[in-house]
Each structure stands twice: as C-alpha cells, then as structure tokens.
N, C-alpha and C positions, 0 to 999 in steps of 0.2 A: 543366591541364584533363584530365579521364579521358577516355581514348578506350573509348567503349561501344561493342561490336560491333553491326552490324545485327540486327535479328530476323530469323530463318530462317523462312519461310514454309514451311508443311506442308499438306497436305489439299486442293488444288485440283487437279481431275481433268479429264480429256479432256472436250470438247465440239466440235462443228463449228465454234464460234468459236476455241477455245483447242486445237488438235490435238497442241500441244508439252506438253501436260501428262500426266502417266500415268494410266491406265485403273484406276479402282477395282478391276475385276473381277481384274485380275492380282496384287492384294494380298492376295485372299481367302484365309483360311487356315481351312478348316471345323473342323480338329482343335485350333484353337486353347482354352485353359481358358477356360470361361466365367467363371470368378473373376477371372483377369488381364483378360478383357476388359472385364468391368463396371468395374474400378477404373481402367481408362484411358478409359473414357466419362465416368466422374464426374470424373476429373481434367481433360478437355477441357472438360464443362460448369462447373467450377469456376474457369476461368481468369479473368484480369481482363479485363474488356470494354475493347476499343478505342475511342478517343473519335469513332467515325465508324460509320455505317451504309452498306452496300452500295445500289444504285438498286433493289433488289427482292430477292424469295426466291429462292434456288438450287435448283434440283430434283435430287433425287438420282439420279446417273447410273447407279443399278441399278434403282431403283423408282419413280421418276419423282415421290416425294413432295417438297413443298415444306420447304427444310430451312434456313431463317432468312435473315438478312440481315447480321447481325452478325459481329465478329471478334472473338476472343480471343488473349491472350498469358499466357506465365508468366514473361516477361522473357528469354527465349532462344528461343522459338518464337513465331510468330503464325499462327493456324489460323481457318478459317470456322465459324460457329456447328455448320453441319450435320455437322461431322467426327466428334462422338460418336455420331449415328446411323449412319455406315457401320460405325463400330467395334463398337456393340453390336448393331444390326439385322442385318449382312452380314457379318460378323466379317473385316472388312477391319484386317488388321494393320499396323500401323505400325512405323517402324524400332526396333529394340531399344535405341537410346539414348532414345527417348520413353517406350517400356513402362518404361524404370530410373527415369526422372525422375518417373513417376507411382508408382512404388512407393517412392522414396524421399519423395515428398511425404506418402504414406498412412502412412509409420512414421516419425515425428518421432523424432530420437535424443536429445532432451534434455527430460525430463519434469521436471527440477528447476526450481521456481517461485520467484521472487523477487518477494515481496510489499511490500517495504520501499519500493519506488519510488513506488507507487501510494498507498500508505497516507500518505507524506509530503506528497504534492500537496495544494493548497488551491484550492479554486473561486475563479475570479477574480471580485472584485467588480465593481459597476456601474461604479466609475471606472476600473478595468483595461479593461473591454469599451468603455468610450466613446474611449479612447487608441488602439484599434485602427485 
C-alpha cells in the first residue's frame, strides 16, 4: 500500500470562531507583482474540487464579500474557494512554496506529444458496454 501524505490545509483565516488561524491582513504584500499574483489566483481557481461543500458562504475577512463554500486541491494542498479572491483582490501573498507550484503548473516542461496511443484505441462496441 502506498503511503499518501495528508493534504496540507491553507487559506483559512482568523475569525471570532477561529482565533487560532492567521489574519490575512498580515500576509498582504502591496508590492507583489500583479502577473505573479494573477497566475497564483488562476492556479487556485483551477484546482480539483473537493467532493463536498461547507455549510455556507465564508465572508472575506478583509472586505466581507461572500467567498464561496467549496474547497479545492492540487493533490498536495487543500484550500477554500475564496482564497483566489484574497490573492487577486487584496494581494494576500501565500508562501513561496505555493507560488512555485503555480509557476510550475503554468510552464509545462514536456511539449512532446505522443498521438499513437489515442489513434490505436477503438471505441467500445455495444457488447463491450453491456458487460460493464
């Protein structure tokens, strides 16, 4: 059996009900490059949706905008839907490790395309489908 590490939770912020979380205002970087910020926001919006939703919309801890009720993952991190809002609208800069993941995601290193596998495949027949 493969030992898969747990997802690392990011992007949850301080509230009266959760005073142990960090405050997003402490992470604001007004000098952050808009290009890098937008890339990270796009990465966060492009995550794989977790198979559940929370009980309601979470308000932004900076501007109070309703911020979604879903969670997303990239297989390493798990974050709330509204995290992209914090990044894009408030320049909340996440740790460099997460920024680097977004940069790697945006710059695929292998553009060599193998078309043979798909060309060799045959569509299943109705008999194949009925045996499923």
